[in-house]
C-alpha positions in Angstrom: -88.7 19.4 85.7 -90.3 21.1 83.3 -91.0 19.2 79.8 -88.0 18.8 77.4 -90.1 18.3 74.3 -92.4 20.9 72.8 -94.6 20.6 69.3 -94.7 23.8 67.4 -97.4 23.8 64.8 -101.5 24.9 63.7 -104.0 23.9 66.8 -105.3 21.5 64.5 -102.3 19.1 63.8 -100.8 19.7 67.4 -103.7 19.4 69.8 -103.6 15.8 70.2 -100.2 16.5 71.3 -101.8 17.8 74.7 -103.4 15.1 75.6 -100.5 12.7 76.0 -99.1 15.4 77.8 -96.3 17.3 75.9 -95.6 21.1 75.6 -97.5 22.8 72.3 -98.0 26.1 71.2 -99.9 27.2 68.6 -98.2 28.9 65.7 -99.3 29.5 61.9 -96.5 31.8 60.8 -92.9 31.2 60.2 -91.6 34.1 62.0 -93.4 34.0 65.3 -92.4 29.9 65.2 -88.5 30.8 64.9 -89.1 33.4 67.8 -90.8 30.3 69.5 -88.0 28.1 68.6 -85.1 30.4 70.1 -87.2 30.6 73.3 -87.7 26.7 73.8 -84.1 26.4 73.6 -83.5 29.2 76.3 -85.8 26.6 78.2 -84.2 23.8 77.3 -86.1 21.5 75.6 -84.2 19.0 73.9 -86.6 18.0 70.9 -88.9 20.5 68.9 -91.3 18.9 66.8 -92.7 21.0 64.5 -95.3 20.7 61.3 -93.7 20.0 58.1 -95.2 23.8 57.1 -93.4 25.4 59.7 -90.5 23.5 59.6 -90.3 25.0 56.0 -90.8 28.6 57.0 -87.9 28.4 59.9 -85.0 27.3 57.5 -83.2 30.3 59.9 -83.6 28.8 63.3 -84.0 25.2 61.4 -80.2 25.6 60.2 -79.0 27.7 63.5 -79.4 24.8 65.3 -79.1 22.2 63.2 -75.2 21.3 64.0 -76.3 21.6 67.8 -76.8 18.2 70.0 -79.5 19.9 71.2 -82.6 20.7 70.4 -83.9 17.8 67.9 -85.8 19.4 65.7 -88.2 17.3 64.0 -91.4 18.1 61.1 -94.0 15.9 61.5 -97.1 16.1 59.1 -99.4 18.8 59.5 -103.6 18.0 59.4 -103.8 17.8 55.7 -100.9 15.4 55.6 -97.5 15.0 54.9 -95.1 17.0 52.5 -92.1 14.7 52.9 -90.2 16.9 54.2 -89.2 14.8 57.1 -88.2 12.0 54.2 -85.9 14.2 52.2 -84.1 15.7 56.2 -83.3 11.8 56.3 -82.4 11.2 52.9 -79.7 14.0 53.3 -78.1 13.1 56.4 -77.9 9.5 55.4 -76.7 11.2 52.0 -73.8 13.7 53.9 -73.0 10.2 56.4 -72.0 7.5 54.4 -71.5 9.8 50.8 -74.0 7.6 48.8 -77.8 7.5 48.0 -78.9 4.0 49.6 -82.2 4.3 50.3 -83.7 6.3 47.5 -81.4 5.2 45.1 -82.9 4.1 41.2 -82.4 0.7 40.1 -83.8 -1.3 43.0 
C-alpha cells in the first residue's frame, strides 16, 4: 500500500521527512503546490503536511478540503522558522468549536 502521508515544501524544509519514510514533494510556488494537493487527494493521501509559507499561498485548495474528513492539511514551520500559521488555525478551530477564545484570551 502506498504511503498516505505526504509533505509539500521547499527542499531544505522537507527533505528530512523523506528520511523517515514519508512521501516528499518539492514545491515553492503556491499554484503548483495546489495542483500537488489535488493530485495527492486523488491518489488517496490522508494527511498532507505543508510548509507554512506554501500553506498561506494555497488558500483555495486548503479551503476546498477543510470541511472534508480527509485529507488533513497541516501547516508546519519551514527552515526559516515558524510564522504562527498553525497556531492561528488551532485558535480559529477552538473558537469555532466552543464559541470563545479560551487559549489566548487576555487576563490569564
